N, C-alpha and C positions, 0 to 999 in steps of 0.2 A: 984251370978248366980245359977240357978238350974243346978245340975249336970246331964249331959246326960248319957244314958246307953252306955256301951262300944261298943255295936254293931253298934252304929252310926258311930264310927270311922272305923269299919271293913266293912262298906257298900261301895261297889265299885261304883265309879262315872260312869255316863252314858254319854260318850262324844258325842254320836249321838244327844242327846238332846241339848248339848251345841252348836253343829254345827247348829242345827235348830234355836236356839236362835240368833246366829250370822247372819244367813241367813235372819231371819225375821227382824233384825235390819237394815240390808242393804236394804232389800225390802222397809221398811218404809222410808228410805232415798231416795227412787226413783230408786234404782238399780234393774235391771232385773236379778234375781237369778234362775238358774235351779237347782232344788234339786235332787241330786242323793244320798242323805244322809239318810233320814228317811225311815224306813221300813213299809210304809203304802200304800196299794193299792190306785191308783188314781180313781178306780171305787168305787161306793157306792152301797148300797142295791138295787136290782131290784124293779121296780114299784109294782110288785105283792106283795112283802114282805112289802112294805110301806102300801099298801091297807089293808093287814091283820093286820098290826099294828094299823091302824086307826079304823078298825072294832073291834079289841079287846078293844081299849080305849073306843069306843062308847058303848060297851057292859059292861063296868065297870069291866074288867078283870085285874085290876091293883093292886089287893090285894096280900098279901103273898101267895106263893105256898108252897108245901111241900119242905123241905130242899133239897131233892134230885132232885127236878124239877117236872114239870107236866108230868104225865105218857105218854101222847101222844108224847111228844118231846123225852123222853128217848127211847121210842119204835122206833121213826123215826131215831134217831142217830144210834141205834143198827142195824137197817135194812140197813142204809147207809153203815156202815162198812162191812156188809156182801156183798152187791152188788158191792160196789166200790173197796174194799180192801181185799176181800176174807176171812174175819174174822167172824166167827159165835159168836155173843155176846148176852148174855141174857140181856134184858133191865134192869133187876134188878141190874146189875153191872155198870150201867151208872149213874153218878152223875153230874147234870147240875150245872155249876159254873159261877161266875162272871169273865168271860174270862179265858184264859189259866193261867193267874196269880193266879186266885182263885183256880184253880185245883192244881197248883204246891204248893201253900201255904198249902192246905189240905194234900197233899201227904207228904210234908216235916214235918208238925206237927204230922202226924200219925206215921212216920217211924224214925224220927231222935231225939236222945237224946243229951243233951249238951255234946260236946266233940267228937261226932261221926264224922268220916271223910268220905267225899263223893268224889269220883273221877269224874272229868269232863275233856273233851278234851280242849286243848289250841291250837287253838282259839275256843271260844264259846260265846253264848249270855250273856252279862255281868249281866243282871238283874237276871238270874237264880241263880247266886252265892249268891245273896242277900237273896233269900228265904231259902237257906241252913243256912246262918248266922242268919236269923230271928228265926229259929228253934233251935239255939244254936249249930249248926253243924259247921264243918270246911271244906271248899272246897279245894281240892288238884288238881290244874290244871296240867294235864299231857301233855307235849309237843307232838305234832303230826307233820306229814310231808305231803307235797303235794303228795308224792309218794303213800301214803295210804289215799288220799282224805281228809286229816285233820280229820280223824276219829280214835277212839281208836281201838287197836288191843288186842288180847289175851295176847301177849307178854307184853303189857303195864300193863295189870291187874296183871300179875305175878311179874313184876318189882316194881310196886308201891303199891300193896296191903299190908297194915300193920296191926298191932294189933287193931287199932281204926277204920279201914275201915269197913263201913257197906254196901256200895252199889255204884252204878254209876248213873249219870244223863247224858244222851246222846240225840242227836237230829238227825233225818234223815227224810227229808233233813235238812241241818244245816243252821243256821244263825251264822256266816257271810259268809260261803263259798258257800252255795247253793248246796253242795254235799250230795248225799245219800250214805248210807252204803250198799255195795253189800250184797245180801241175805246170801250167805255163810259166809261172814265176820261177819255179825250180829249174825248168828247162833253160830259161834265159840266164839264170845265175850260173848254171853249169857251163854254158857257152862262154860267159864272160871269164870264168876261171880258166877254162881250157885254152882260150885265146892267148892267155898269158903263160901257158905251159905249167899251170898249177895242178895240185891234186885236191880232191874233195873227199873228206871223211864225213859220212852222213850217219848220224845217230838215229836209228829207227826203233829204239827200245819201246816206244809207246805206240808203234804203228798199229798193233792189234786192238788198241783201245780207241776206237773211233765212234762218233755219234751222229754223223751226218752222211756224207758220201763215202761208200766203201773205198778204202785206200789202195793205192798201187805203190809198189816200191820204187825208189829212185833208180833202181837198176833197170827199169823199163825205159828209162830215158838215156842212160849212159851205163854201159856194161862194165866200165872201168872204175866206177866208184868203189870206195872202201865202205862197207856197211857194218855198223855196230848194232848188235841186238842182244837180247837176254831172255832168260826164263824168269826174271824177277818180277816184272810188272804184269803183263797179260797172263802169264802162267802162275803168278802168285807164289814164287819160290825164292824170295829174297835171300834168305840165309843159306840156300843150297850152293850159292856162288857158281852159277853156271850161265854162260853166255856163248856168243859166237861172233866171229869176224868173217866177212866175205870179202875176198880180195881178188884182183886180177891173177890169172894163173901164173904169170911171170914172177909174181912176188911170193908165191907160196913156199918155194924152197927156203928163202931167207927168213920168212915168218916162222916156219917150222924149226929152223935152227935156233932162232931166238926163243921160241916157246919151250924147246927142250932144255934150255939152260935156265930161263927165268921162272918157269913154272913146272917143268917136267911134263905135267898133264893137268887137265881139269879134274876135279874130284870124281873118281871112278864110279862110286855107287850112285852119285847124282846123275852121271851120264846114263847109266843103265836104267835108272828110274824114269828119266825124262823121255825115254822111248814111248812110255804110256801116255804122255801128254797129247800125242797126235792120234790116239785112238778115237774113233767117231763119238763114242759115248762120252769120253772125257772132254772132247772139243765142245760138245753140247753144254757141259757144265760151264766151261769158260765163256761161252756165248751168253748164257743166262746171267752170269756175273757181269759181263760187259754191259748188258742192258740195265743191270742194277746200278752201275756207275752212271749210265745215261740218265736214269731216273733221278739220281742225286743231283746231277748237274742241272737238270730241268727244274728241280725244286729250288736250287740255290740262286740261279740267275735272276728270276723275278723277285725272290726274297731280298737279294742284295739291292735291287733297284728300290724296293720299299724302304730299306734301311738307309738309303742315300750313299751306298758304296758303289761308285762308278766302276763299270767293267768295259773299258774302251774297245777291247777286242775279245769277243765271246769265244771261249774255248770250243774246239770241235774234236778234241782228243785228250789223252792222258787223264789225270784227275786233279787238275789245278784250275783255280781262278786267280787271275792277276788283276788286282783291284787298285784303282787310283783313288787315294784318299785326300787329295788336295783340299777339297771342300770342307773337310773336317777341322782344318786349322791346326793340325799337329803333324810332326814328322813321323815317318813310319816306325822308327825305333821306339819313340815314346808311345805311339799307339799300341804297338805289339806288347810292350812292357806293361802298360796299364790294362790292356785287354786280358792278359794272362793273370795279373794280380787281382784285378777288380771283378772280372767276369768269369774267370776260370776257363778261358778259351785261348788256346795256343795257335799262333800264326807266325809267319816268317817275314821280317822286314825286307824291303827291296834291296837293302845294302848287300845282301847275300849274292845278288845276281849281276852286279855291275854298278857303275856310278851314274849312268845317264838318267835313271829313274829312281835312284835309291831313296831319296827323301820322301817321296810321295806315293810309293807303291807297296803293296803287301801281297804275299802269296798265301792263298788258302788252299789246303788239300782237302778234297772230299772223299778220301779213302777211309771213311768211317761209316757206321751204320746210319741209315736214314733217320731213325728215331733220335739219335744223338745229334744229327744235323739240325733237326727241328728245335731241339733244346738249345743248341749253340746259337741259332738265329734269335731265339727268345732272349738269351743272355746278352747278345750283342745289342739288341733293341733297347734293353734296359740300360746297358752301359752308355749307349749313344744318347739316350734321352737325358742322362744326368752328367754328361761329360763336362 
């Protein structure tokens, strides 16, 4: 047999995908499954974006673009960050990528040498750890608490920063918790990392999906952060594979060299179509959908309380609820397996997101229709009554 690279053994599994596969198998057998598992919006791109896509295809705009993306889109993204999130960004610091995954890959390859250690909160999105591994780095998961919204604190940096530590990878709002980092807490964390000469990669992919206070980008606190974002979540274009990386100007030549070899460019037609995302009429569509997500969250939080599903840190963004099920007397993997098989409701066990809370937490995604969420709650109530 061909010997595989060691990194294949260090690559963390993605249990959300396994849950999806099981749900699809049951659906193929004729079962009606309500998916609260996969983190994909049930909305798709607005009609105006599709029209622009077709126009770009008809015009023959499907060839390679510059590695950093078409200038008009880089300008549109920079303007969006200024108007929506209060950050003044030079378009020359925006690099259009093949999804947020492409952005994180470039950031990891540019910053991490083999053996470098990167701190991340536990819980956190599992695939992010694999980009660190792919670059030869080592992820160190730092246990967090609901009291601090499952986010890293300056004290965590002090306690866990070692000789090999080079930086942190954080997300606000976070997957799986849906919690944002309070502004002053983020400021203090940035200062703690900067004091040690480290870098900060900040995942803002869910920044547009907020439900309480209007968000501001981390760039308003530190202009040298590396920002990851995407058209997948707020703009509902998951399969279009389009995202962006914002980086300090001094890093851009190296990032463009990497991009030209690793990806050549992001999908050209998707880039041209995405220009329409920022048109006022289309932004109004996205805002109505954001409020729809808020309505779902506001339905589920009191419903979970009635069901006896604890939510120690209420989400203020994204479309996830991170529930503590210790009171139910079963581990999260058993709970999710039985919930799927017996109630036809798919959710993701905490094991996907780290070890600190793995046995007693479950992530529920509310990226599905409100009517189906009502039905899911009814099914869970019946399941819990007879468990």
